[in-house]
DRENNUZA-749345 format. One line per 3 residues: for each residue x, y, z of C-alpha. Coordinates in nm, 4 decimals. Example, Ala and Ser with C-alpha at 12.3 -4.5 7.8 and 13.67 -1.06 7.14 Angstrom:
DRENNUZA-749345
1.2300 -0.4500 0.7800 | 1.3670 -0.1060 0.7140
//
This chain:
DRENNUZA-749345
-3.4309 2.2456 6.0274 | -3.0519 2.2559 6.0070 | -3.0511 1.9642 5.7914
-3.2562 2.1044 5.5221 | -3.0724 2.4081 5.5184 | -2.7219 2.2371 5.4932
-2.8775 2.0000 5.1827 | -3.0347 2.3306 5.0186 | -2.6510 2.4935 5.0296
-2.5104 2.1427 4.9254 | -2.7279 2.1150 4.6123 | -2.6486 2.4873 4.5324
-2.2746 2.4027 4.5692 | -2.2701 2.0867 4.4030 | -2.4678 2.2086 4.0997
-2.2348 2.5094 4.0587 | -1.9142 2.2914 4.0944 | -2.0871 2.0473 3.8309
-2.1455 2.3268 3.5875 | -1.7789 2.4298 3.6002 | -1.6655 2.0938 3.5415
-1.8689 1.9661 3.3043 | -2.0055 2.2657 3.0807 | -1.7221 2.5257 3.1397
-1.4281 2.2672 3.1178 | -1.2866 2.4715 3.4082 | -1.3016 2.2758 3.7595
-1.2998 2.4970 4.0530 | -1.2287 2.2238 4.3210 | -1.0592 1.8707 4.3140
-1.2507 1.5556 4.2557 | -1.2079 1.4299 4.6012 | -1.3604 1.7559 4.7360
-1.6499 1.7273 4.5117 | -1.7156 1.3583 4.6040 | -1.6686 1.4431 4.9862
-1.9827 1.7249 4.9262 | -2.1637 1.4575 4.7309 | -2.1253 1.1764 4.9876
-2.2525 1.4245 5.2683 | -2.5790 1.5050 5.0513 | -2.6486 1.1371 4.9833
-2.6247 1.0762 5.3725 | -2.8846 1.3518 5.4471 | -3.0937 1.2615 5.1552
-3.1304 0.8950 5.2902 | -3.2087 1.0465 5.6314 | -3.4731 1.2760 5.4945
-3.5923 1.1227 5.1642 | -3.9023 1.3689 5.1817 | -3.6647 1.6473 5.1077
-3.4927 1.5125 4.8107 | -3.5797 1.7721 4.5107 | -3.5230 1.7181 4.1203
-3.2646 1.9786 4.1310 | -3.0337 1.7726 4.3527 | -2.7102 1.6567 4.1524
-2.7986 1.2911 4.2983 | -3.0975 1.2738 4.0499 | -2.9314 1.3730 3.7116
-2.6179 1.3467 3.5137 | -2.3998 1.6589 3.5632 | -2.3648 1.7966 3.2074
-2.5830 1.9959 3.0034 | -2.6091 2.0279 2.6146 | -2.4250 2.3456 2.4937
-2.6349 2.5786 2.2567 | -2.3183 2.6185 2.0412 | -2.3738 2.2515 1.8843
-2.6635 2.0789 1.7470 | -2.8463 1.8553 1.9941 | -2.8047 1.4899 1.9481
-3.0729 1.2739 2.1304 | -2.9290 0.9454 2.2676 | -3.1165 0.6271 2.1804
-2.9557 0.4580 2.4577 | -2.8865 0.7165 2.7547 | -2.5210 0.7829 2.8408
-2.5345 0.7453 3.2160 | -2.2501 0.8284 3.4765 | -2.1343 0.5675 3.7137
-2.1936 0.5350 4.0846 | -1.8846 0.6005 4.2657 | -1.7298 0.3834 4.5441
-1.4634 0.4975 4.7932 | -1.3966 0.1802 5.0002 | -1.3804 -0.2097 4.9097
-1.6713 -0.2333 5.1470 | -1.8845 -0.0692 4.8987 | -1.7713 -0.2701 4.6091
-1.8627 -0.5756 4.8090 | -2.1908 -0.4563 4.8976 | -2.2374 -0.3901 4.4859
-2.1051 -0.7354 4.4343 | -2.3780 -0.9034 4.6781 | -2.6725 -0.7207 4.4831
-2.5967 -0.8313 4.1555 | -2.4973 -1.1786 4.2402 | -2.8731 -1.2304 4.3862
-2.9486 -1.2205 4.0088 | -2.6910 -1.4635 3.8878 | -2.4455 -1.6316 4.1583
-2.2054 -1.7409 3.8762 | -2.1631 -1.4045 3.6910 | -1.8176 -1.2579 3.5879
-1.7000 -0.9004 3.6678 | -1.4887 -0.7031 3.3966 | -1.2531 -0.4801 3.5518
-1.1207 -0.1773 3.3557 | -0.9264 0.1296 3.4465 | -1.1533 0.4598 3.4203
-1.0206 0.6902 3.2010 | -1.0407 1.0589 3.2961 | -1.1581 1.2453 2.9886
-1.4606 1.3430 2.8201 | -1.7222 1.0657 2.7434 | -1.8344 1.0461 2.3859
-2.0675 0.8147 2.1616 | -1.9552 0.7446 1.8059 | -2.2149 0.6045 1.5312
-2.1184 0.4178 1.2351 | -2.3892 0.3408 0.9509 | -2.2950 0.0715 0.6917
-1.9428 0.0803 0.8145 | -1.8938 0.4703 0.7758 | -1.8501 0.6935 1.0949
-2.1557 0.9217 1.0603 | -2.1948 1.1037 1.3770 | -2.0339 1.1797 1.7122
-2.1543 1.3384 2.0178 | -2.0686 1.4209 2.3990 | -2.2998 1.2874 2.6869
-2.4499 1.6114 2.7756 | -2.7184 1.5341 3.0147 | -2.7212 1.1854 2.9468
-3.0629 1.1905 2.7202 | -2.9349 1.4628 2.5008 | -2.5532 1.5607 2.3905
-2.3817 1.7725 2.1318 | -2.3109 1.7215 1.7583 | -1.9168 1.7113 1.7706
-1.8788 1.4943 1.4642 | -1.6263 1.7374 1.2747 | -1.4137 1.7651 1.5964
-1.4052 1.3913 1.6445 | -1.2945 1.3373 1.2758 | -0.9609 1.4978 1.3867
-0.8711 1.2262 1.6324 | -0.6628 0.9976 1.4289 | -0.7430 0.6931 1.6673
-1.0929 0.7113 1.5468 | -1.1545 0.4982 1.2565 | -1.3515 0.6684 0.9417
-1.4792 0.3398 0.8594 | -1.5132 -0.0122 0.9778 | -1.6762 -0.3545 0.8271
-1.9302 -0.2268 0.5943 | -2.1503 -0.5398 0.6856 | -2.2217 -0.3732 1.0252
-2.5522 -0.1868 0.9660 | -2.5190 -0.0009 1.2700 | -2.3060 0.0385 1.5504
-2.2819 0.2737 1.8348 | -1.9935 0.2842 2.0631 | -1.9031 0.4785 2.3869
-1.5668 0.6020 2.4618 | -1.3356 0.8414 2.6595 | -1.1381 1.1168 2.4687
-0.8472 1.1994 2.6619 | -0.5173 1.4133 2.6482 | -0.1980 1.2486 2.6894
0.0059 1.3646 2.9752 | 0.2896 1.4515 2.7822 | 0.0885 1.6455 2.5395
-0.0919 1.8261 2.8366 | 0.2405 1.9234 2.9843 | 0.3460 2.0757 2.6464
0.0418 2.2751 2.6113 | 0.0469 2.4171 2.9837 | 0.4152 2.5183 2.9050
0.3053 2.7105 2.6090 | 0.0076 2.8721 2.7975 | 0.2360 2.9531 3.0599
0.4865 3.1162 2.8426 | 0.2186 3.3261 2.6833 | 0.0725 3.4036 3.0204
-0.2539 3.2339 2.9333 | -0.5129 3.0898 3.1421 | -0.3717 2.7448 3.2323
-0.5751 2.4282 3.1794 | -0.6090 2.2500 3.5357 | -0.5860 1.8995 3.4164
-0.5633 1.6810 3.1154 | -0.9607 1.6149 3.1469 | -1.0152 1.9630 3.1611
-0.7700 2.0182 2.8525 | -0.9606 1.7296 2.6668 | -1.3227 1.8750 2.7052
-1.1872 2.2443 2.6010 | -1.0184 2.1271 2.3069 | -1.2872 1.8988 2.1809
-1.5749 2.1591 2.2178 | -1.3983 2.3976 2.0104 | -1.6195 2.5648 1.7185
-1.2908 2.5364 1.5008 | -1.2013 2.1564 1.4226 | -0.8493 2.2864 1.3315
-0.8034 2.3689 1.7146 | -0.8999 2.0067 1.8046 | -0.6705 1.8666 1.5677
-0.3716 2.0688 1.6990 | -0.4346 1.9265 2.0704 | -0.3376 1.5772 1.9682
-0.6342 1.4067 2.1574 | -0.6695 1.0439 2.1619 | -0.9697 0.7926 2.2597
-1.0187 0.4684 2.4249 | -1.3649 0.3010 2.3474 | -1.5249 0.0961 2.6514
-1.8606 0.0010 2.5579 | -2.0760 -0.0928 2.2789 | -2.4149 0.1013 2.3075
-2.6107 -0.0327 2.0178 | -2.5166 -0.2858 1.7319 | -2.6840 -0.4366 1.3978
-2.4139 -0.6608 1.2824 | -2.3067 -1.0204 1.1859 | -2.1498 -1.1471 1.5488
-2.3534 -1.2307 1.8241 | -2.2225 -1.0162 2.1015 | -2.3054 -1.1819 2.4525
-2.0429 -1.0495 2.6885 | -1.8497 -0.7351 2.7516 | -1.5203 -0.8916 2.7402
-1.6070 -1.0140 2.4049 | -1.7422 -0.6870 2.2521 | -1.4344 -0.5008 2.3559
-1.2094 -0.7812 2.1768 | -1.4437 -0.7256 1.8805 | -1.4188 -0.3474 1.8724
-1.0417 -0.4115 1.8686 | -1.0597 -0.6256 1.5674 | -1.2737 -0.3550 1.3972
-0.9632 -0.1171 1.4343 | -1.0850 0.0844 1.7451 | -0.8654 0.2151 2.0503
-0.9993 0.0142 2.3277 | -0.9654 0.0514 2.6956 | -0.6201 -0.0486 2.7662
-0.7092 -0.3640 2.9885 | -1.0396 -0.5416 3.0421 | -0.9733 -0.8221 3.2986
-1.2427 -1.0900 3.3830 | -1.2694 -1.1995 3.7447 | -1.4933 -1.4622 3.8953
-1.5259 -1.3248 4.2256 | -1.5345 -0.9750 4.4246 | -1.1933 -1.0431 4.5893
-1.0098 -1.0879 4.2355 | -1.1948 -0.7842 4.0973 | -1.0410 -0.5996 4.4288
-0.6871 -0.7411 4.3528 | -0.7021 -0.6086 4.0173 | -0.7921 -0.2694 4.1346
-0.5271 -0.2830 4.3585 | -0.2840 -0.3710 4.0506 | -0.4427 -0.0774 3.8531
-0.3963 0.1603 4.1216 | -0.0097 0.0623 4.1665 | 0.0592 0.1158 3.7953
-0.1635 0.4399 3.7450 | 0.1582 0.6826 3.7733 | 0.3246 0.4708 3.4881
0.0587 0.5313 3.2450 | 0.0896 0.8128 2.9631 | -0.2495 0.9154 3.0492
-0.4860 0.9786 3.3689 | -0.7235 0.7502 3.5135 | -0.9491 0.8571 3.7945
-1.0388 0.5218 3.9268 | -1.1303 0.1508 3.8393 | -1.4638 0.0252 3.6826
-1.6358 -0.3155 3.7877 | -1.8979 -0.4086 3.5274 | -2.1322 -0.7374 3.4741
-1.9755 -0.8949 3.1833 | -2.2884 -1.0861 3.0665 | -2.4884 -0.8263 2.8499
-2.8254 -0.9982 2.8794 | -2.7847 -0.9843 3.2643 | -2.7186 -0.6062 3.2608
-3.0625 -0.5511 3.0674 | -3.2332 -0.7382 3.3777 | -3.0456 -0.5482 3.6404
-3.1307 -0.2225 3.4677 | -3.0694 0.1357 3.6067 | -3.1660 0.4027 3.8780
-3.2599 0.7406 3.7474 | -2.8833 0.8158 3.7126 | -2.6726 0.5100 3.7142
-2.6765 0.1520 3.5737 | -2.7277 -0.1232 3.8454 | -2.4627 -0.3401 3.6643
-2.1331 -0.1096 3.7137 | -1.9815 0.0790 3.9734 | -1.6556 0.2693 3.9802
-1.3705 0.2641 4.2612 | -1.2219 0.6191 4.3101 | -0.8531 0.6135 4.4447
-0.7875 0.8572 4.7032 | -0.5551 1.1552 4.6226 | -0.2128 1.1372 4.7582
-0.0817 1.4189 4.9809 | 0.2476 1.4655 5.1505 | 0.3755 1.6928 5.3859
0.7157 1.9030 5.3138 | 0.8937 2.2331 5.4145 | 0.9159 2.5568 5.2249
1.2900 2.6609 5.1720 | 1.2523 2.9520 4.9495 | 0.9943 3.1202 4.7216
1.1485 3.2158 4.3816 | 1.0125 3.5256 4.1544 | 0.9993 3.4810 3.8080
0.9192 3.7528 3.5441 | 0.7049 3.6673 3.2542 | 0.6810 3.8028 2.8843
0.4615 4.0816 3.0058 | 0.6164 4.1751 3.3297 | 0.4043 3.9556 3.5455
0.5826 3.8268 3.8571 | 0.5127 3.4894 3.9333 | 0.6026 3.3387 4.2803
0.7099 2.9642 4.3197 | 0.7511 2.7648 4.6412 | 1.0782 2.5724 4.6422
1.0473 2.2878 4.9163 | 1.2215 1.9852 5.0461 | 1.1818 1.6982 4.7591
0.9119 1.4547 4.8041 | 0.7640 1.1503 4.6374 | 0.4194 1.2447 4.5393
0.1936 1.0454 4.2623 | 0.4840 0.8660 4.1156 | 0.7257 1.1144 4.0873
0.9649 1.3430 4.3020 | 0.8766 1.7088 4.2794 | 1.0386 1.9884 4.4778
0.8444 2.3272 4.3336 | 0.4857 2.4417 4.2942 | 0.3425 2.7808 4.1900
0.2033 3.0134 4.4208 | 0.0161 3.1918 4.1617 | -0.0151 3.5365 4.2610
0.0041 3.7494 4.5954 | -0.3762 3.6602 4.6524 | -0.3069 3.3090 4.6571
-0.0189 3.3370 4.8885 | -0.2702 3.5267 5.1327 | -0.5258 3.2947 5.0975
-0.2937 3.0010 5.2168 | -0.0875 3.1984 5.4296 | 0.2205 3.0603 5.2855
0.5815 3.1871 5.3887 | 0.9282 3.0700 5.3914 | 0.9923 2.7986 5.6368
0.6443 2.6778 5.6827 | 0.5345 2.3251 5.6752 | 0.2774 2.2757 5.3988
0.0620 1.9946 5.2590 | 0.1127 1.9524 4.8660 | -0.0398 1.7497 4.5968
-0.0778 1.6975 4.2310 | -0.3878 1.8421 4.0895 | -0.4998 1.5959 3.8448
-0.2201 1.3701 3.9430 | 0.0062 1.5935 3.6989 | 0.0704 1.9479 3.8408
0.2117 2.0314 4.1990 | 0.0047 2.2369 4.4025 | 0.0002 2.3583 4.7624
-0.2983 2.2341 4.9604 | -0.2603 2.3986 5.2874 | -0.0560 2.5164 5.5548
0.0317 2.2799 5.8261 | 0.2428 2.4825 6.0544 | 0.4161 2.8382 6.0387
0.7840 2.8804 6.1068 | 0.6955 3.2205 6.2379 | 0.3394 3.2777 6.3096
0.4055 3.6556 6.3651 | 0.5896 3.7019 6.0278 | 0.2428 3.6595 5.8173
0.2253 3.5377 5.4352 | 0.5298 3.6373 5.2210 | 0.5029 3.9230 5.0381
0.6046 3.9768 4.6741 | 0.8711 4.2730 4.6429 | 0.8057 4.6249 4.5477
1.0632 4.5964 4.2764 | 1.1438 4.3723 3.9853 | 1.3832 4.1170 4.1092
1.5417 4.1052 3.7239 | 1.6117 4.4815 3.6752 | 1.4996 4.6799 3.9865
1.2196 4.8921 3.8353 | 0.9263 4.9740 4.0585 | 0.6543 4.7206 4.0229
0.2592 4.7976 3.9868 | -0.0630 4.5987 4.0595 | -0.3563 4.7352 3.8278
-0.7108 4.7664 3.9681 | -0.9153 4.4525 3.9127 | -0.6051 4.2289 3.8380
-0.4336 3.9760 4.0400 | -0.1085 4.0044 3.8884 | 0.1735 4.2401 3.9877
0.3898 4.3610 3.6867 | 0.7469 4.4990 3.6596 | 0.6840 4.8541 3.4923
1.0242 4.8466 3.2697 | 0.9426 4.7397 2.8973 | 1.3357 4.6737 2.8784
1.3484 4.4283 3.1491 | 1.5862 4.1649 3.0665 | 1.3662 3.8841 3.2151
1.1016 4.0033 2.9952 | 1.3145 4.0393 2.6629 | 1.3816 3.6512 2.6757
1.0230 3.5534 2.6805 | 0.9096 3.8142 2.4265 | 1.1630 3.6837 2.1996
1.0486 3.3219 2.2494 | 0.7172 3.4325 2.1666 | 0.8174 3.6376 1.8750
0.9938 3.3468 1.7224 | 0.7364 3.0711 1.8081 | 0.5517 2.8850 1.5185
0.2322 3.0707 1.5182 | 0.3943 3.3935 1.5333 | 0.6968 3.4750 1.3117
0.7892 3.1253 1.2733 | 1.1617 3.1324 1.2853 | 1.2560 2.7683 1.3152
1.5550 2.6595 1.5240 | 1.5613 2.9488 1.7361 | 1.4636 2.8170 2.0294
1.4804 2.8788 2.4096 | 1.8476 2.7801 2.4687 | 1.9749 2.9718 2.1147
1.7688 3.2776 2.2309 | 1.8997 3.2586 2.5727 | 2.2620 3.2623 2.4687
2.1828 3.5530 2.2395 | 2.0715 3.7486 2.5282 | 2.3423 3.6646 2.7259
2.5981 3.7357 2.4977 | 2.4486 4.0813 2.4663 | 2.3660 4.0319 2.0946
1.9745 4.0914 2.1167 | 1.7879 4.3582 2.3017 | 1.4732 4.3848 2.0907
1.3067 4.1469 1.8448 | 1.4306 4.3934 1.5778 | 1.7821 4.2902 1.6372
1.6867 3.9202 1.5169 | 1.7004 4.0634 1.1549 | 2.0660 4.2033 1.2167
2.2188 3.8788 1.3109 | 2.5186 3.7423 1.1020 | 2.6084 3.3773 1.0312
2.9351 3.4309 1.2722 | 2.6990 3.5441 1.5582 | 2.5141 3.2288 1.5399
2.7796 2.9936 1.4651 | 2.9962 3.1000 1.7691 | 2.7110 2.9721 2.0018
2.7473 2.6553 2.2128 | 2.6587 2.3475 2.0094 | 2.5788 2.5301 1.6917
2.7796 2.4960 1.3725 | 2.7917 2.6989 1.0414 | 2.5032 2.4854 0.8720
2.2706 2.5364 1.1657 | 2.3590 2.9222 1.1637 | 2.2609 2.9297 0.7945
1.9337 2.7383 0.8420 | 1.8240 2.9895 1.1324 | 1.9242 3.2706 0.9066
1.7384 3.1494 0.6378 | 1.4195 3.0829 0.8712 | 1.4658 3.4824 0.9919
1.4883 3.5834 0.6282 | 1.1813 3.4117 0.5338 | 0.9599 3.5664 0.8284
0.9976 3.9107 0.6669 | 0.7516 3.7896 0.4224 | 0.4998 3.6909 0.6773
0.1357 3.8063 0.6854 | 0.0782 4.1226 0.8823 | -0.1360 3.9171 1.1538
0.1733 3.7141 1.2344 | 0.3374 4.0307 1.3111 | 0.0677 4.1472 1.5280
0.0702 3.8482 1.7091 | 0.4311 3.8167 1.7479 | 0.4179 4.1705 1.9372
0.2445 3.9821 2.2372 | 0.0094 4.2585 2.2966 | -0.2020 4.1762 2.5986
-0.5606 4.0243 2.5552 | -0.4764 3.9825 2.1727 | -0.4224 3.6308 2.0544
-0.4092 3.5086 1.7168 | -0.7637 3.5307 1.6233 | -0.7910 3.8923 1.7222
-0.4524 3.9638 1.5317 | -0.6194 3.8203 1.2081 | -0.9318 4.0431 1.2909
-0.7229 4.3319 1.2984 | -0.5255 4.2756 0.9959 | -0.8025 4.1993 0.7665
-1.0089 4.4941 0.8990 | -0.7340 4.7685 0.8633 | -0.5062 4.6307 0.6121
-0.1851 4.7805 0.7116 | -0.0006 4.8131 1.0380 | -0.0007 5.2018 0.9921
-0.3768 5.2060 0.9897 | -0.3775 4.9924 1.3093 | -0.1332 5.2146 1.4816
-0.3333 5.5160 1.4127 | -0.6681 5.3635 1.4848 | -0.8839 5.4876 1.7802
-1.0858 5.2976 2.0422 | -1.4019 5.3601 1.8896 | -1.2435 5.2430 1.5376
-1.1291 4.9106 1.7070 | -1.4755 4.8581 1.8525 | -1.6147 4.8334 1.5011
-1.4287 4.5057 1.4499 | -1.7077 4.2415 1.5244 | -1.5700 4.0155 1.7984
-1.3265 4.3058 1.9306 | -1.4036 4.4020 2.2788 | -1.3149 4.6911 2.4981
-1.0475 4.5209 2.6691 | -0.8697 4.4220 2.3497 | -0.9577 4.7640 2.2076
-0.7481 4.9408 2.4999 | -0.4702 4.7106 2.4809 | -0.3877 4.7737 2.1144
-0.4267 5.1495 2.1898 | -0.2097 5.1546 2.4811 | 0.0636 4.9380 2.3153
0.0914 5.1488 2.0093 | 0.1036 5.4520 2.2156 | 0.4185 5.3720 2.3761
0.7520 5.5276 2.2131 | 0.9272 5.1814 2.2297 | 0.6625 5.0011 2.0392
0.6651 5.2674 1.7705 | 1.0366 5.2460 1.7650 | 1.0298 4.8793 1.7356
0.7928 4.9031 1.4317 | 1.0316 5.1440 1.2574 | 1.3153 4.9008 1.2974
1.1147 4.6315 1.1785 | 1.0177 4.8291 0.8905 | 1.3886 4.9167 0.7788
1.4761 4.5435 0.8054 | 1.2042 4.4677 0.5435 | 0.9294 4.3237 0.7523
0.6114 4.3110 0.5969 | 0.3453 4.5447 0.7462 | 0.0430 4.4831 0.5133
-0.2337 4.2004 0.5360 | -0.1824 3.9660 0.2555 | -0.5513 3.8600 0.2321
-0.6847 3.9524 -0.1053 | -1.0210 4.0464 -0.1857 | -1.1574 4.0416 -0.5393
-1.4711 4.2060 -0.4683 | -1.7238 4.2531 -0.1993 | -2.0197 4.0435 -0.3265
-2.0270 3.8350 -0.0216 | -1.9915 4.1211 0.2155 | -2.1783 4.0685 0.5252
-2.2764 3.6859 0.4509 | -2.1814 3.3852 0.6506 | -2.0957 3.0578 0.4984
-2.0677 2.7104 0.6623 | -1.9233 2.4334 0.4686 | -1.9944 2.0516 0.5072
-1.9362 1.7136 0.3603 | -1.6934 1.6372 0.0759 | -1.7008 1.8844 -0.2421
-1.6406 1.7484 -0.5914 | -1.3403 1.9458 -0.6787 | -1.2499 2.1996 -0.3682
-1.0799 2.1285 -0.0753 | -1.2685 2.2799 0.2331 | -0.9578 2.5429 0.2735
-0.9899 2.6313 -0.1237 | -1.3423 2.7151 -0.0873 | -1.3285 2.9118 0.2442
-1.0164 3.1107 0.0803 | -1.2488 3.1962 -0.2448 | -1.5438 3.3114 0.0125
-1.2847 3.5301 0.1750 | -1.1710 3.6722 -0.1242 | -1.5083 3.7868 -0.1944
-1.5702 3.9552 0.1262 | -1.7641 3.6687 0.3047 | -1.7044 3.5196 0.6500
-1.6812 3.1282 0.6989 | -1.8132 2.9643 1.0308 | -1.7860 2.6308 1.1746
-2.1426 2.5881 1.2784 | -2.4858 2.6531 1.1385 | -2.7159 2.9101 1.2938
-2.9879 3.1464 1.2527 | -2.6997 3.4086 1.1181 | -2.5694 3.1483 0.8786
-2.6691 3.2847 0.5143 | -2.5601 2.9883 0.3084 | -2.4388 2.6268 0.3680
-2.1857 2.4817 0.0857 | -2.2624 2.1220 0.0873 | -2.1046 1.8215 -0.0592
-2.1467 1.4597 -0.0066 | -2.1833 1.3048 0.3622 | -2.3131 1.6533 0.4637
-2.4585 1.5033 0.7728 | -2.6328 1.6987 1.0835 | -2.5240 2.0411 0.9529
-2.7254 1.9861 0.6637 | -3.0261 1.8944 0.8651 | -2.9921 2.1917 1.0880
-2.9594 2.4212 0.7716 | -3.2845 2.2725 0.6297 | -3.4517 2.3317 0.9665
-3.3708 2.7023 0.9784 | -3.4251 2.7554 0.6464 | -3.0731 2.8386 0.5409
-2.9838 2.8546 0.1539 | -2.8130 2.4996 0.0727 | -2.5828 2.5348 -0.2176
-2.4021 2.2801 -0.4317 | -2.0417 2.3318 -0.5692 | -2.1888 2.3998 -0.9132
-2.4284 2.6741 -0.7508 | -2.1512 2.8213 -0.5540 | -1.9567 2.8332 -0.8822
-2.2117 3.0245 -1.0590 | -2.1934 3.2630 -0.7773 | -1.8472 3.3645 -0.8290
-1.8365 3.3670 -1.2121
//
C-alpha cells in the first residue's frame, strides 16, 4: 500500500528531524519544511486512522530528556501547541471552543522562538528550573537558569508555591555577535537564535550559559498556591509582571476571532522590528476555568493554537562569487547578488559554505536564485531558479589561494578547501585577531581595525611581532593617539604573564579549543613538554581524542610553529602552567559543588580541590566521589544521596585539606 509506505517514511523522517531540533539543538531543515511534512502525515493519518502508530510524531511531544541532567517529572504536563497555517484553521478552532462558552475571550501573544522551561518557586525562592523534555519529564537545569539575570531569585514570600512556564531566547544582536565569533574561529556556527539558546542553556558548565547573555519571557502559570485568586490568563500575566518576571511582550484580549486575526496581522508586521525572534502568534482561551473543561488531546491543549507565519522568499541574480581565506586557510565562497528586501532588511550576500554546497545547489555567477533568511536572521540560498549558462555547471573554487597564489588542498573526509601557505596574508590577519582575543592572550584595544592597519603597514608578520611594537608604531595609525597606544602596549606587556593554556589557545591549533588547551597545560605543565609529546602521550589525557592529538603533533612539527615559539620565548612570554598543586591527595577524585557554602565562594573551593589534584564537575553521576554541599543544595544533593555519593559539609572538607 503506497500510503502506508509513505506514512512509515514520514514517521522516520520527522522523528529524525525532531531529534535534531529538540535534542541535538542542531536543526537540519527549516521549520516550514518540517511543518509541510507533518501536515502531509496528518492528512494520511486522517485517511488511514488504523495505521497510526505510537511512534508517530503526531502522538507525542518532540523532545526527550537528556541523560546529562537529572530528571524532573512535570506535575502539570508541558504541552506543545497545535499549529495553524491559515485563518480558516483559526476560525475552526474558535468555533470549537465557543461551543463551550459563546462569550469567551481570546488572549493573543507573539510566539517566542526559544527553549521552553519551567520555573518553580517555593515560599518565594527560586528552587528548581527544568526543560520541557518529552512533556512529562524534563531536565534539571536550575544552575544554568540562575545565570539568566531576568529570572528573579526570589519573589513574594507569601506565595507558597508557583510554577511558571517561559521561553528562554537569545536576543538577535547577541546571536549575530556569537555567530561572528564562531565564523572567525572557524567553529560550527549556530543556525538560528533558537538553536543557539537551546545549546547554550543545556551546557554542563553554567559559566558557558552565563556568557551567552540569554533572556526569558514568561507566558503561563502552571501551578499556583498564593494569596490572589487568578481567574484569567491576562490577569495572571499582569500578576507575574508585578512579581518581577519578564513576561511575554504583549498580551491582547479579543472578543471575536476577527479581532484576534487582526492582532496576528499586526504582530506579523512588527516581527522584523523586534530584537528577538518569533515564529508565530498564539491564541489562548483567557478564562482559566474554561481551559480545564476544554482539556487536551494526547499532545496539544484544546484551549490554544499557534498561527505560524510563512517564510518570506525572494528571487535575485548572482552577480559574483567572492572567496575569503580564514584563519586556518579555509577558502569560503560567498554569493554576491542584486540587493533584495527579505524579512525586514536588505541583503546582498549569502555564504555558499563549500564546494559540496555549491555542487548540491548548482550555483554559478549569473544564475537566478531564491533566497531567504534562515531563522529570519542569516541569509541563505534556497535553490537555483534558472541558470545563466546551463552548460557551464556549478562554480568551481580556485586551485590556488586568491590571497597569496599558493596551491590549495582538500583533505580526505573534509568539505573544506585550504590554502597550503602558512604565511598567507589573509590567514595572518585572522590569526592575529584570534591571538589577541579575550579568551586567548587578551590584548585589549587591539581589535580588527588596528590589526588590519598593522598588517597593511607591514609592521606585523607573525604574532611574535606584537611584542616588538613601540608607541610610535601605534600612535601613527589612523584614529589612534599617544594614550591609546600606551594602553595597547600595556595590554601587550601584561599578556606576557598569561597562563600557558591561554597561549596554547591563542595558537589556534585546529580542533583544540580553550578547554582542550587547559587540559594540555595542566597535564604537561610546560610548552616544551607539549611540543615533544607524541600521539600516544597526548591520548593519555582524559577527554583528548585522536583528532585533537594529531592536530597538536602536526602543529608543533612545523618549523614555522617552532620558530614562533622561540620568538615568543625571547619576548618573555610565559610558557608554563600556573596551576599550582600542593599535593595529590585528591588525585583521581571528582567533586561536585552545590548550594551556598558558609565561607568559600564556589570558585575558591574549586581552586582548592584542583590544588590538591582533584577534578571539579558540574553534574552528579556515578563517577562523582564527593558532593560538597552548602545551603539550598537542591536536586544535586538528592541525586548524590540516591547514588550513594559521599556528601561533605564545608567543615568536613576543611578537615580533608588540613
